[in-house]
LOMINU-120394 format. One record per residue (C-alpha): y, x, z negated. Coordinates in Angstrom, 1 decimal, padded with zeros to 4 digits. Example, Ala and Ser with C-alpha at 12.3 -4.5 7.8 and 13.67 -1.06 7.14 Angstrom:
2
Y -004.5 | X 012.3 | Z -007.8
Y -001.1 | X 013.7 | Z -007.1
//
This chain:
323
Y -038.5 | X 044.8 | Z 013.2
Y -038.7 | X 041.0 | Z 013.6
Y -041.7 | X 040.8 | Z 011.3
Y -039.9 | X 043.0 | Z 008.7
Y -036.9 | X 040.6 | Z 008.8
Y -039.1 | X 037.6 | Z 008.3
Y -040.9 | X 039.2 | Z 005.4
Y -037.6 | X 040.1 | Z 003.8
Y -036.3 | X 036.6 | Z 004.2
Y -039.5 | X 035.2 | Z 002.7
Y -039.1 | X 037.4 | Z -000.3
Y -035.5 | X 036.4 | Z -000.8
Y -036.4 | X 032.7 | Z -000.7
Y -039.3 | X 033.2 | Z -003.1
Y -037.1 | X 035.0 | Z -005.6
Y -034.5 | X 032.3 | Z -005.3
Y -037.1 | X 029.6 | Z -006.0
Y -038.2 | X 031.4 | Z -009.1
Y -034.7 | X 031.7 | Z -010.6
Y -034.0 | X 029.0 | Z -013.2
Y -030.8 | X 027.0 | Z -013.1
Y -028.4 | X 028.1 | Z -015.9
Y -028.6 | X 025.9 | Z -019.0
Y -025.4 | X 027.0 | Z -020.6
Y -024.4 | X 025.9 | Z -024.2
Y -026.4 | X 023.6 | Z -026.4
Y -025.7 | X 020.0 | Z -025.8
Y -024.1 | X 019.2 | Z -029.2
Y -021.7 | X 022.1 | Z -028.7
Y -020.7 | X 020.8 | Z -025.3
Y -020.0 | X 017.4 | Z -026.8
Y -017.8 | X 019.0 | Z -029.4
Y -015.8 | X 020.9 | Z -026.8
Y -015.6 | X 017.7 | Z -024.7
Y -014.2 | X 015.7 | Z -027.6
Y -011.4 | X 018.3 | Z -028.1
Y -010.7 | X 018.4 | Z -024.3
Y -010.5 | X 014.6 | Z -024.1
Y -008.1 | X 014.4 | Z -027.0
Y -005.8 | X 016.8 | Z -025.1
Y -006.1 | X 015.0 | Z -021.8
Y -002.7 | X 013.8 | Z -020.7
Y -003.5 | X 012.1 | Z -017.4
Y -006.2 | X 011.4 | Z -014.9
Y -007.0 | X 009.4 | Z -011.8
Y -010.0 | X 007.1 | Z -012.1
Y -012.3 | X 004.8 | Z -010.1
Y -014.9 | X 002.4 | Z -011.4
Y -017.7 | X 000.7 | Z -009.5
Y -019.8 | X -001.8 | Z -011.4
Y -021.7 | X -005.0 | Z -011.7
Y -021.7 | X -007.6 | Z -014.5
Y -023.4 | X -010.7 | Z -015.8
Y -021.7 | X -012.8 | Z -018.5
Y -023.4 | X -015.9 | Z -020.0
Y -021.0 | X -018.1 | Z -022.1
Y -021.8 | X -021.3 | Z -023.8
Y -020.0 | X -024.2 | Z -022.2
Y -018.7 | X -022.2 | Z -019.2
Y -021.8 | X -021.0 | Z -017.4
Y -023.0 | X -017.7 | Z -016.0
Y -020.5 | X -015.3 | Z -014.3
Y -021.9 | X -012.5 | Z -012.2
Y -020.5 | X -010.2 | Z -009.7
Y -019.3 | X -006.7 | Z -008.8
Y -016.0 | X -005.0 | Z -009.2
Y -014.1 | X -002.0 | Z -007.8
Y -011.3 | X -000.7 | Z -010.1
Y -009.0 | X 002.2 | Z -009.5
Y -005.9 | X 003.5 | Z -011.3
Y -004.3 | X 006.1 | Z -013.4
Y -004.4 | X 007.0 | Z -017.1
Y -001.2 | X 008.5 | Z -018.4
Y 000.1 | X 009.6 | Z -021.9
Y -003.4 | X 010.3 | Z -023.1
Y -004.5 | X 006.8 | Z -022.0
Y -001.8 | X 004.8 | Z -023.7
Y -000.4 | X 003.9 | Z -020.3
Y -002.8 | X 002.5 | Z -017.8
Y -002.6 | X 001.1 | Z -014.3
Y -005.4 | X -000.9 | Z -012.6
Y -006.1 | X -002.3 | Z -009.2
Y -009.1 | X -004.7 | Z -009.5
Y -011.1 | X -006.1 | Z -006.6
Y -013.9 | X -008.4 | Z -007.7
Y -016.3 | X -010.9 | Z -006.2
Y -019.3 | X -012.9 | Z -007.3
Y -020.4 | X -016.3 | Z -008.5
Y -019.8 | X -018.7 | Z -011.4
Y -022.7 | X -021.1 | Z -012.1
Y -022.4 | X -023.9 | Z -014.6
Y -024.7 | X -026.9 | Z -015.2
Y -023.8 | X -028.7 | Z -012.0
Y -021.8 | X -026.5 | Z -009.6
Y -022.3 | X -023.0 | Z -008.1
Y -019.0 | X -021.4 | Z -007.1
Y -018.2 | X -018.2 | Z -005.3
Y -015.1 | X -016.3 | Z -006.2
Y -013.0 | X -013.3 | Z -005.0
Y -010.1 | X -011.8 | Z -006.9
Y -007.6 | X -009.0 | Z -006.3
Y -005.0 | X -008.2 | Z -008.8
Y -003.1 | X -005.3 | Z -010.5
Y -002.4 | X -004.6 | Z -014.2
Y -000.2 | X -002.1 | Z -016.0
Y -000.2 | X -001.6 | Z -019.7
Y 002.6 | X 000.5 | Z -021.1
Y 003.5 | X 001.3 | Z -024.7
Y 004.5 | X -000.1 | Z -027.1
Y 003.6 | X -003.7 | Z -026.0
Y 004.3 | X -004.3 | Z -022.4
Y 001.6 | X -005.7 | Z -020.1
Y 002.4 | X -006.4 | Z -016.4
Y 000.2 | X -008.5 | Z -014.1
Y 000.4 | X -009.1 | Z -010.4
Y -002.1 | X -011.4 | Z -008.7
Y -002.7 | X -010.9 | Z -005.1
Y -005.5 | X -013.3 | Z -004.6
Y -007.9 | X -015.5 | Z -006.8
Y -010.0 | X -017.9 | Z -004.8
Y -013.0 | X -020.0 | Z -005.7
Y -015.2 | X -022.0 | Z -003.3
Y -015.5 | X -024.9 | Z -004.1
Y -012.2 | X -025.0 | Z -006.0
Y -012.3 | X -024.6 | Z -009.8
Y -010.3 | X -027.1 | Z -011.9
Y -008.5 | X -024.2 | Z -013.8
Y -007.4 | X -022.5 | Z -010.6
Y -004.9 | X -024.9 | Z -009.0
Y -004.1 | X -023.7 | Z -005.5
Y -000.4 | X -024.4 | Z -005.7
Y -000.1 | X -022.6 | Z -009.1
Y -001.9 | X -019.6 | Z -007.7
Y 000.3 | X -019.5 | Z -004.6
Y 003.4 | X -019.5 | Z -006.8
Y 002.1 | X -016.8 | Z -009.1
Y 000.8 | X -014.5 | Z -006.4
Y 002.7 | X -011.6 | Z -005.0
Y 005.0 | X -010.6 | Z -007.8
Y 004.9 | X -008.9 | Z -011.2
Y 004.9 | X -010.9 | Z -014.5
Y 005.6 | X -009.4 | Z -017.9
Y 003.2 | X -010.9 | Z -020.4
Y 004.0 | X -010.8 | Z -024.1
Y 001.5 | X -008.7 | Z -026.1
Y 001.6 | X -011.3 | Z -028.9
Y 000.5 | X -014.2 | Z -026.8
Y -003.0 | X -015.4 | Z -026.1
Y -002.6 | X -014.3 | Z -022.5
Y -001.3 | X -010.9 | Z -023.5
Y -004.2 | X -010.3 | Z -025.9
Y -006.7 | X -011.4 | Z -023.1
Y -005.1 | X -009.2 | Z -020.5
Y -005.2 | X -006.2 | Z -022.8
Y -008.9 | X -006.9 | Z -023.4
Y -009.8 | X -006.1 | Z -019.7
Y -007.8 | X -002.8 | Z -019.6
Y -009.5 | X 000.5 | Z -020.4
Y -009.3 | X 001.3 | Z -024.1
Y -007.0 | X 004.3 | Z -024.6
Y -009.8 | X 006.0 | Z -026.5
Y -012.5 | X 005.2 | Z -023.9
Y -012.7 | X 008.8 | Z -022.6
Y -012.6 | X 010.4 | Z -026.1
Y -015.3 | X 008.0 | Z -027.3
Y -017.8 | X 009.1 | Z -024.7
Y -018.5 | X 012.4 | Z -026.4
Y -018.4 | X 011.1 | Z -029.9
Y -020.6 | X 007.9 | Z -030.0
Y -023.7 | X 009.1 | Z -028.0
Y -026.9 | X 010.9 | Z -028.6
Y -028.4 | X 013.2 | Z -026.0
Y -031.7 | X 011.8 | Z -024.5
Y -032.2 | X 014.5 | Z -021.9
Y -030.4 | X 017.7 | Z -020.9
Y -030.4 | X 018.3 | Z -017.1
Y -028.5 | X 021.6 | Z -017.6
Y -025.7 | X 022.6 | Z -015.2
Y -025.4 | X 020.9 | Z -011.8
Y -022.6 | X 020.5 | Z -009.3
Y -020.2 | X 017.7 | Z -008.6
Y -017.4 | X 018.1 | Z -006.0
Y -017.9 | X 021.9 | Z -006.1
Y -017.5 | X 021.9 | Z -009.9
Y -020.2 | X 023.2 | Z -012.2
Y -020.8 | X 020.4 | Z -014.8
Y -023.2 | X 019.7 | Z -017.6
Y -025.4 | X 016.6 | Z -016.9
Y -026.7 | X 014.7 | Z -019.9
Y -028.7 | X 011.4 | Z -020.1
Y -027.3 | X 009.6 | Z -023.2
Y -027.8 | X 006.5 | Z -025.4
Y -025.3 | X 004.7 | Z -027.6
Y -025.7 | X 005.7 | Z -031.2
Y -024.6 | X 002.7 | Z -033.3
Y -023.9 | X 004.7 | Z -036.5
Y -021.7 | X 007.2 | Z -034.5
Y -019.9 | X 004.2 | Z -032.9
Y -019.2 | X 002.6 | Z -036.3
Y -017.9 | X 005.9 | Z -037.7
Y -015.7 | X 006.3 | Z -034.6
Y -014.3 | X 002.8 | Z -034.8
Y -013.8 | X 003.1 | Z -038.6
Y -011.8 | X 006.4 | Z -038.2
Y -009.7 | X 004.9 | Z -035.3
Y -009.0 | X 001.8 | Z -037.4
Y -007.9 | X 003.9 | Z -040.4
Y -005.6 | X 006.0 | Z -038.2
Y -004.0 | X 002.7 | Z -037.2
Y -003.8 | X 001.3 | Z -040.7
Y -006.5 | X -001.2 | Z -040.1
Y -009.9 | X -002.0 | Z -041.6
Y -013.4 | X -002.5 | Z -040.0
Y -016.1 | X -004.9 | Z -041.0
Y -019.0 | X -002.3 | Z -040.9
Y -021.7 | X -004.8 | Z -041.7
Y -020.4 | X -007.2 | Z -039.1
Y -020.4 | X -004.3 | Z -036.5
Y -024.0 | X -003.4 | Z -037.4
Y -025.0 | X -007.0 | Z -036.8
Y -023.2 | X -007.2 | Z -033.4
Y -024.7 | X -003.9 | Z -032.3
Y -028.3 | X -004.7 | Z -033.4
Y -029.4 | X -006.0 | Z -030.0
Y -027.2 | X -003.9 | Z -027.8
Y -029.1 | X -001.7 | Z -025.4
Y -026.9 | X 001.0 | Z -023.9
Y -028.1 | X 003.9 | Z -021.7
Y -025.8 | X 006.3 | Z -020.0
Y -025.1 | X 009.6 | Z -018.3
Y -022.3 | X 012.1 | Z -018.7
Y -021.1 | X 014.9 | Z -016.4
Y -018.9 | X 017.4 | Z -018.3
Y -017.0 | X 020.3 | Z -016.7
Y -018.8 | X 023.6 | Z -017.6
Y -015.4 | X 025.4 | Z -017.9
Y -012.8 | X 022.9 | Z -019.0
Y -015.2 | X 020.5 | Z -020.8
Y -013.3 | X 017.6 | Z -019.2
Y -015.4 | X 014.6 | Z -018.2
Y -015.9 | X 014.1 | Z -014.5
Y -018.2 | X 011.1 | Z -014.4
Y -019.5 | X 008.5 | Z -016.8
Y -022.3 | X 006.0 | Z -016.1
Y -023.5 | X 003.2 | Z -018.3
Y -026.1 | X 000.4 | Z -018.2
Y -025.5 | X -001.9 | Z -021.2
Y -027.4 | X -005.1 | Z -022.1
Y -027.0 | X -007.8 | Z -024.7
Y -023.3 | X -007.3 | Z -025.5
Y -022.1 | X -010.1 | Z -027.7
Y -019.2 | X -012.1 | Z -026.2
Y -017.4 | X -014.6 | Z -028.3
Y -019.6 | X -016.7 | Z -030.6
Y -022.5 | X -017.7 | Z -028.3
Y -022.1 | X -015.5 | Z -025.3
Y -023.8 | X -012.3 | Z -024.0
Y -023.0 | X -009.9 | Z -021.2
Y -024.7 | X -007.0 | Z -019.3
Y -022.8 | X -004.3 | Z -017.5
Y -023.6 | X -001.5 | Z -015.2
Y -020.9 | X 000.9 | Z -014.0
Y -019.9 | X 004.4 | Z -012.9
Y -016.5 | X 005.8 | Z -013.7
Y -015.3 | X 008.9 | Z -011.8
Y -012.3 | X 010.9 | Z -013.1
Y -010.2 | X 013.3 | Z -011.1
Y -006.8 | X 015.0 | Z -011.0
Y -007.1 | X 015.8 | Z -014.8
Y -003.6 | X 016.4 | Z -016.1
Y -002.2 | X 016.1 | Z -012.5
Y -002.2 | X 012.4 | Z -011.9
Y 000.9 | X 010.7 | Z -010.4
Y 003.2 | X 008.9 | Z -012.8
Y 002.8 | X 005.1 | Z -013.2
Y 005.7 | X 003.1 | Z -011.8
Y 006.7 | X 000.4 | Z -014.2
Y 007.9 | X -002.7 | Z -012.3
Y 011.6 | X -003.2 | Z -012.7
Y 011.7 | X -006.7 | Z -011.2
Y 009.0 | X -008.3 | Z -013.3
Y 009.7 | X -011.8 | Z -014.6
Y 008.8 | X -012.9 | Z -018.1
Y 005.7 | X -015.1 | Z -018.2
Y 005.7 | X -018.3 | Z -020.2
Y 002.8 | X -020.7 | Z -020.7
Y 005.0 | X -023.5 | Z -019.4
Y 005.8 | X -021.6 | Z -016.2
Y 003.4 | X -023.3 | Z -013.8
Y 005.6 | X -026.3 | Z -013.5
Y 008.9 | X -024.3 | Z -013.5
Y 009.2 | X -020.7 | Z -012.5
Y 011.5 | X -018.4 | Z -014.6
Y 014.1 | X -016.3 | Z -012.9
Y 015.2 | X -014.5 | Z -016.1
Y 014.4 | X -014.1 | Z -019.8
Y 017.1 | X -016.5 | Z -020.7
Y 015.5 | X -019.3 | Z -018.6
Y 012.4 | X -019.1 | Z -020.8
Y 014.3 | X -020.6 | Z -023.7
Y 015.2 | X -023.8 | Z -021.9
Y 011.9 | X -024.6 | Z -020.0
Y 010.3 | X -027.7 | Z -021.4
Y 006.6 | X -027.7 | Z -022.1
Y 004.1 | X -029.1 | Z -019.6
Y 000.8 | X -030.9 | Z -019.7
Y -000.5 | X -028.0 | Z -017.6
Y 000.8 | X -025.3 | Z -019.8
Y -002.6 | X -024.0 | Z -020.7
Y -003.8 | X -023.4 | Z -017.1
Y -003.0 | X -019.7 | Z -016.9
Y -004.0 | X -019.1 | Z -020.5
Y -007.4 | X -020.6 | Z -019.8
Y -007.8 | X -018.4 | Z -016.7
Y -007.0 | X -015.2 | Z -018.5
Y -008.4 | X -016.1 | Z -022.0
Y -012.0 | X -015.6 | Z -021.2
Y -013.2 | X -012.9 | Z -023.5
Y -014.3 | X -009.7 | Z -021.8
Y -016.7 | X -007.3 | Z -023.5
Y -015.3 | X -003.9 | Z -024.5
Y -016.9 | X -000.8 | Z -023.0
Y -018.3 | X 002.0 | Z -025.2
//
């Protein structure tokens, strides 16, 4: 009896080993379904873990790692972020270590909120005055979208079209078929950025917003970009569960380049908690560091300061966009 049971078990295991994993739909069809599902996505919770290296002329080399978590609401038009980063900044003469912990919220039509918990460099950086940081820390600031700071803050927030773009700007390099993530069956693809698809996507997005795109300029910028990625797409809902990218030679400003490597996990699709907009945020003014504002009316009477560019310089470093 025992021998029979062992033989039966061996047969079962042998048959299981011979069964191929289901391959499901063709890759291009999966991407088409994912594009539609992403456009209909209302909310999601996300986490990002990544590393980065940024070389900028006149500033030096910034490298480090970051953990980011938050919520996408209203199809990605409303975003919350909790950022925890650390690394080093090396210029021609000094090597500095840094740690940063801050929150951001972007809400339509043009409200950007920032709360700094901690930004520390060792040794101290001339743009990060300790007293200014202490006065800024711990409370929400409302930054005007039209200011230099507002533009720079928005540059580091996830593009509302980030999720939708994943399924529209890539080509499939390898199809791993259907695998499992968190007990969900998902399609797993190795991908690469397709420059022409990206240009077409950005052109269409710009036209929808009444803007124009310099297609030749885009082609020139993308010429040296090397971007390899992976996608995990739900086999039933076609919602994206995980995104992974390794991107090199991203142009930054006029003379800078950057490299990124990150993984984004998405969960609670269409079930994420609402984003709480700060009701006690103070309006930010470039002249604030010498005189805090207690209300919007105070902003009109604050005199300009020789240090008025401190916070603008901190936040105005250009950050590369993600595909």
